[in-house]
C-alpha positions in Angstrom: 314.9 26.9 -152.8 312.4 28.5 -150.5 310.5 31.5 -151.9 312.1 34.9 -151.5 310.7 38.4 -151.9 311.2 39.4 -155.5 312.0 43.1 -154.8 314.5 42.2 -152.1 316.2 39.6 -154.4 316.5 42.1 -157.2 317.9 44.8 -154.8 320.4 42.3 -153.4 321.5 41.2 -156.9 321.9 44.8 -158.0 324.0 45.6 -154.9 326.1 42.5 -155.6 326.8 43.6 -159.2 327.7 47.1 -158.0 330.0 45.7 -155.4 331.7 43.5 -158.1 332.1 46.5 -160.4 333.6 48.6 -157.7 336.0 45.9 -156.7 337.1 45.3 -160.4 337.7 49.0 -160.9 339.7 49.2 -157.6 341.8 46.2 -158.4 342.4 46.4 -162.2 342.0 50.0 -163.3 345.6 51.1 -162.7 347.3 47.9 -164.0 349.5 48.2 -167.0 348.7 46.4 -170.3 351.6 44.1 -169.5 350.1 43.2 -166.1 346.6 42.7 -167.5 347.9 40.5 -170.3 350.3 38.3 -168.3 349.3 34.7 -168.3 348.4 33.2 -165.0 351.3 31.2 -163.3 349.3 28.0 -163.7 348.9 28.5 -167.5 345.4 29.9 -167.1 344.0 33.0 -168.7 345.3 36.5 -168.1 343.2 39.1 -166.3 342.4 40.7 -169.7 341.2 37.4 -171.1 339.0 36.7 -168.1 337.4 40.2 -168.3 336.9 39.8 -172.0 335.3 36.4 -171.5 332.9 37.9 -168.9 332.1 40.9 -171.1 331.4 38.6 -174.1 329.0 36.5 -172.0 327.3 39.7 -170.9 327.0 40.9 -174.5 325.1 37.7 -175.3 323.0 37.1 -172.1 322.0 40.6 -171.1 320.0 41.2 -174.3 318.5 37.7 -174.0 317.3 38.4 -170.5 315.9 41.8 -171.5 314.0 40.0 -174.3 312.7 37.4 -171.9 311.5 40.0 -169.5 309.7 42.0 -172.3 308.0 38.8 -173.6 307.0 37.6 -170.1 303.2 37.0 -170.0 302.9 35.8 -166.5 301.4 37.8 -163.7 303.5 39.7 -161.3 304.5 37.9 -158.1 305.9 39.3 -154.9 307.9 36.1 -154.4 310.4 34.2 -156.5 311.1 30.5 -156.2 313.8 28.8 -158.2 313.5 25.4 -159.8 315.8 22.5 -159.1 317.6 23.2 -162.4 318.1 26.9 -161.4 319.5 25.8 -158.1 321.8 23.3 -159.8 323.3 25.9 -162.1 323.5 28.6 -159.3 325.5 26.2 -157.1 327.6 25.0 -160.1 328.6 28.6 -160.9 329.2 29.8 -157.4 332.9 29.8 -156.6 332.3 28.6 -153.0 330.2 25.6 -154.0 331.0 24.9 -157.7 334.3 23.0 -157.8 333.9 21.4 -161.2 336.0 22.9 -164.0 334.0 24.0 -167.0 335.1 24.5 -170.6 334.7 28.0 -172.0 335.4 29.5 -175.4 338.8 31.2 -175.5 338.5 35.0 -175.4 339.2 36.9 -178.6 341.6 39.8 -178.0 
């Protein structure tokens, strides 16, 4: 990955999160419990299970990231460059490029 401006990257990621939150609210806010808990036609998770899964990952990873940022001893940099491993996981998790199915813990509802 080529270096990117750190401030621009953070701003872009924050905007993307806000966009995803707005879309989730727009699409799911007025659904009934029955609609939210209905299993997917292909046997996959319900909407509620997917949202629970995402929230549980956030409950774990967000504090870990905050800890890492507090503990960071490196100097400030105006640019960010990902490693090959970071690029690999980013592509693997991107719906457009990550086609491989991954196992996940079942949500607890």
